C-alpha positions, 0 to 999 in steps of 0.5 A, a space after each residue: 423811093 418807087 419799087 424797082 421797075 424792069 426795063 428793056 431798051 430797044 434802039 438801033 443806035 448804040 450811042 443812044 442806048 449807052 447814053 440812056 444806060 449811063 443816065 438810068 444807072 443814077 436811078 437805083 429803082 430802074 433795072 435795065 434787064 436787057 437791050 435790043 437793036 431791032 424789033 426781032 430781038 425786042 420780041 424775043 427778049 421781051 418774051 425771055 426777060 419779061 420786063 415791066 416796060 419796053 422802051 421801043 424805038 420807032 424806026 429800026 432795021 429788020 423790024 420796026 417798033 410798030 410791028 414789034 409792039 403789035 407782037 409784044 402786045 400779043 404775048 401773055 401778060 404783055 409789058 407796058 410799051 412806050 414808043 420812043 421817036 424823033 418823029 413826034 407828030 400826030 401821025 406817028 403818035 396815031 400809028 403808035 397808038 394803033 399798034 397798041 403802045 401804052 405811051 409815046 415819048 419824044 427823043 427830044 425830051 427823052 429823060 424829062 419824059 421817060 423818068 416820070 413815066 417810069 416812076 409813075 409805073 413803078 409807084 403803081 405796081 405797089 398796089 399790084 397794078 402793072 399799068 398806070 
């Protein structure tokens, strides 16, 4: 079993957050340390909660995922940030990469993509390394 990995979920759609929470509870090595509904909350909660991973929605009110990713990546010892979006095309992936994200996850294949990613990161932390 992988090491426990601490995750901050960021999405403005409550139904999506609840579905992810329900699914993640089946995996005892995933600890959801908090949720945020926009980029402003995400930056503050990342600073306060110090998660290992931030799963960041791209399109949100007040502050979107790209700006929030830039700000989170400027924090001391920033977490791994995965941008999560329905907009899965080269242009959005490029913008996400330029903002400093570490990975891009399509919402269409969310659980199929996010669990192996988290598992890889949790396994990598066994050697004292926080990034895969």
